[in-house]
N, C-alpha and C positions, 0 to 999 in steps of 0.2 A: 504493500500500500504506500510506503514511503517513496516509491518510484513514480507514483502517480503525479503527472505534471500539475494538475489543478490543485491537489493537496499541497504540493510543494509551494505553489504560488500563494495559496491562502496563508500557509505558515510564514512565508517571507513577509506578507502584508501585515500579519499580526505582530511580527517582530518589529517591523517599521513603526507601527502604531505605538508599541510599548516604549520605543526609544524616542519618540517624537516629543520635542519640548513643547509643541503646541498642545498636545493632549495633556501633558503634565500641567501646563498653564491652565487649561480648561478645568481640570479637576481641582486645581488649587482655587480658582475663582469660585467654583461651586461651593467649596468649603467656606471660603471667605464670605460669600453672599449669605450663607445660612448662619453665620456666626458660630461655626463649629470647626473642629480640626479638619484639615483638608481631606476630602474623600470620605468623611464619616457623617452622613446626613442624619443619623439616628441620635447623635449626641448633641443636645441643645443646652445652652447656658443662659438661663434667665436672670441669674443673680451671681454676684461674686462668689458666693459659697458653693456654687455648682462646679466651679473650675477644679480640675484635678491636678493640673500642673500649670506652671507659669506660661508655658507655650500656648495654652488655651486662650490666653488673653490677646495674643498678637492678631489673630484674624478678627477678633471683636473690635480691636482698636482700628484696624483698617476699615472695617464696616462703619464705625462711628465717625471717622474723621474725613474731612475733605482731602482730596488727593495730595495737595501741596503740603498740608500739615502732616499727614502720615508719611509722605516722602521725606520730609525733614527729619523725622524721628528714625526712619528706616535706613537712611542713607549712610554709607561709609564714603570714603574718597575713592576716586578712580574706579577700579573694578570691584570694590568692596572686599578685596581679598584679605586685608588685615582684619577687618571686622569679622569675617568668617573664620580666619585663622585663630582669633581669640577663643572662639567657641570650640573648634575642632581639636585644638591642642589638648583639651582636658580628656579627650577620648584616648590619648596616648599615655595616660597615667592610670595604672592599675592600683588595686588595693591589696594590702597585706594584713588581713584581719587576724587579730590575736584573740584566741578563744579562752573559755573558762575564766572570764573576768566578770566580776560583779558589776553589772550595768543597770541595776534596779533604780539608781538615781543618776540622772544626767544633768550636768551643770554647763550650760552654754554661755554663761556670762563672761564678760571681759572687763578689764579696767584700762582706761586710756586717758592719760593726763589727769588722773585723779577722779575721773567719773566712771561709774559702773554702768555698763550697758547690758541689756537682756541677752544679746547675742553679738557675735563678731560681724554680723551683716550690717552694712551701713548704706545710706541713701546718697548716691553720687549727685553732683550738681547737674541738672538738666535745665536748660534755658527755656524761657517763654512758655511755661506750663499752662497758661490760660489758652494757648493754641490747642491744647489737648482736652481741657475741661474748663468750664466757666469759673470754678473755684481755684483752679491751678495750684500754685504753691501752698495755698491755705489748706486745701484738702490733703496734700502731702504732709504738711506740718502736723495736722490733727492725727493723721495715721501714724506718723513717727512718734507723737506723744503717746498715743494709745498703746503702742508696742514698745515703748522705751527704746527707740532706735535712733542712732546718730544720723543727723541730716546735715548735708552740706549744701548750702544755698548758692545758686549760680549768680555770677555778676550780671548775667542776662535775664535775671528774674523778671517776671511780669508783675510781681508784688513786692513792695518795699520790705526791707529787712525788718523794720520795726513791726509791721503787721504780721509777718511770719513769726517773729518772736512772741508776739501776743497770742497767736493761735497755738503755738507749741507750749506756751507757759515758760519756756526758757529759750534763749537765743540759739540759733543753729551755728555751725561753723560757716565760714564765708569763703567762697572761691573767688579769687581775684584775677581779673585781667588788668594789667597795668596800664593806666592812662598814659598818653603821650607826654603830658606835662607832670612833673613831679609834684607841683602844688595840688593838682587834681588827685593824685594818689594819696597825698596827706589827708585831703578832705574825705575820700572814700574810707580809708583805713580808720581815720578818726571817727567817722560816723558808725562803722560797724562795731568798733570798740565801745562807743557810747551806747550802742544798742545791746551790749552784753555778749557779743560773739566771743567765745573763748579761744577761737583759733581762726587763722587766715591761711588759706592754701593758694599760693600763687601758681597759676597754671602756665607752664612754660613750653608746652608742646604745640602751640598754635601761633607762631610769630609771623608767618609769611603768607597767610591766606591758605585756602584749601579748595580742592576741586570736588565739590559734592555733586558729582555727575548724576547719580541716581535721584537725588532730590530735585535737580533741574528737570529730569525726565517726568517725574510725578507732577511738578509744577505745570508743565506744558499740557498735562491731561486735565488740569483744573479749569473749569469754565468760568469761575468767578473773577471779578475785577479786584486784584490785590490792592490797588490804590485806594479802595474804599476803607481799608483797615491798616495798610502798611505804608511805609515811607517810600517804597519803590515797587515796581512791577514784579520784582523777584522776592518780595516779602521783606521782613525786617521790622522791628518795632518802631512805631512812630515816635514813641517816647519811652525811655527807660527810667523807671522810678529810682534807680541807683545812679543815674547820670544828672539828676537835678542839681543845678548849681555848678556843674563842671563845664569846661570849655568844649569838651567832646566826650564821646563814650570811650570807655576803656578798650584798647585794642592790642596791647602789648607792642611797644615800639620795636622796630627792627634793630635799634641800637642797644637793646637789652643785653646785659652782660653780668659777670659776677660782681663787678663793682656796684651795679644797681641793686643786686641782691643784698650786698653789704649795707647799702643805704636803707633798704627796706627793713633789714634785720635790726638796725640801730633804731629806726623809728617805731617799729611795731612792739607794743607792750604785751600782746598776747602770744600764744603759741604760733609759730610760723612754720608752715610746711611747704614743700615744693611738690607740685603735682605735674607729672609728665616726665619724670626721670626714668630713663631706660638703659643706662649703662653704669657699670661699676665706677668708671672714672668720674662721672658727674655726681654719683652718690657719695663718693669719697670727698670730693670737693665741697659738696653741700654740708656734709658732716663737719669737716674741718672749719667751715665758715660759720658754724653755729646754728644750722637748721634744727628744728625740734622734731621733725618727722618727714617722711618721704611717702608720696603716693606713686607707686609704679603704675603708669597709665599710658596708653597710646590714644586716649580720647575715644575709646570704643571703635578704633579704626577710622575716626573722623578727622584726623589731623594730617596724617602722612602715610602713604602706602609703603611702610617699611617691612611688612611681611614678618614681623616678629611678634608673636603672641605674648601678652604680658606675663603669663605663667612661665614662659621660657626665659623672659628677661629677669624675673624675680630673683632667681638664685644668685646671679652675679651682683645684683644690687645688695642683697643680704650679705654676701661674702665681703663686700667693700665696707659695710658699716657695722657688721657684727650684730651684737645685741645692744648697741649703745643708744639707738634711737628707734622708735616705732617705724615699721615699714608696712604700709597698707598697699593693697592692690585692687584694681578693678579690671573689667573687660572680659566678656565671654561667659559670665556666670549665668547658667540656665537651670542648674540643679543644686540642691543642698550638698550633694556629693562633691560637686566642683568647689564649693566653699570649703569643705573638708580638705580637699587636695591642696588648695592654696594655703590653708593653715598648716598642713603637713610640710609644705615647702618652707614655712617660716614666717608667713604673713601674720601681722598683728590683727588686722581686720580686713574684710573683703567687701567691696562695693558693688552695687547694682545700679544700672542706669535705665536702659530700654525696658527691662521687665516691669519696673514699677510705673514707667510711663504708659505702657500698655494697660496696666491695671487702672491707672488714673483715667485714661481715655475711655475705658469700658464702663467703669462704675464709680468713678470719683474716689473719695476716701475709702469706701468699702473695697474697691479694687486694689488699692495700694496695700491695705491691711491684709487682704487675702494673699497677695504675692509674698509678703513678709511671712505670713503664717505657713504657707506651703514650703518655702525654702527652709524655715526653721524646723518644720516637721521632718523634712528630708535630711537635714543635718543631724537632727536628734537620732533618727533611725540609723544613719551611717555611723555615728559615734558608737551606738550600741553594737552594731554588727562588727565593728573593728576593735571593740574592747577598749575604748578610750572614753571613760565617763566624764572627763573634764577636758576643757580646751588645752590646758597645760600638758596633758598626756598625749596629745596629737603631735607626732613628730615624723621625720622622714622615714622612720622604720615602719610607718603605717601605709606607705605607698611604694609602688614600683614604677620608676619612671622610664619611659622609652622616648624621651624628647630628643 
């Protein structure tokens, strides 16, 4: 029968269909349109509590948002390869579970700069959150408060730091883009310190612009007139609440250097971190110049197509600074098991960005809380399976790396 020409042609045709990106796209759109995981029309999510994994929120966010807004959230730079590498790198790390350990009580709490947090999972800075939900950063802040979770507020926030602090009950950390004029930097840092922010994280991985090609493709699919809400046809906030009183919005000048860091270090009275460190050499320099902490980050693949996932970069940064300062990491976290792997590598805390933005777009505060709950539950389960009832007991002996 296999020699029958018509059977052979049918088989080749089916093979072609299976490999066709158009068919895959159609199935994906079917899932997105129904607010369900791709290709699964039976699984409906009516509320945040119905989600089983954080990936359930991405199609819901796509359904809820205009194309330009979802595209901004979804896009990496160039071919999105670094964005995707951040995620796939975790699949190359296996577990080494230790058995016959009493795991009846699990403690996921950590202490960072004298503050105790419920878990090592923290909320990364994501700009313009009102583009994803009307309550934006306020909904995220309330979720962070409810879950005793560290929140880092973006310089590009659509809500003033003072309002976010009020919603949280305590001020968040603040992510800084350095204004072009030093006088403006003094105003911003002074303002966030007056608001009670206990830490400032200068983001240094986005100094020369970026090619958000996928975001631009989504923007061209959008039929709305961006000029009705934005400062240009390509979007952008018409007014930033953190730019009030400044000569221009913070953009990180191309002249940024270590001497400028020294100046910021001298002026800043709260904890100062550098976000975007990706090499041991830079980490060592930062430590020697008095940085309080480092966030290993490639901006979720949104700054530069360097093709180095952050979990791969983390070890050399840790080797450069030892245990002298906290080293946090973000990028590619989609499971609680990935949080565990980053902690096993030596990270102090692990950040999420897109996942909570999906939750925010889908269900507001409830969505952000559910994302945090899912990741914590998965981390809890992983700690039990690996025989590590406390965060301090998680070490490199808990994982097998194939990076």
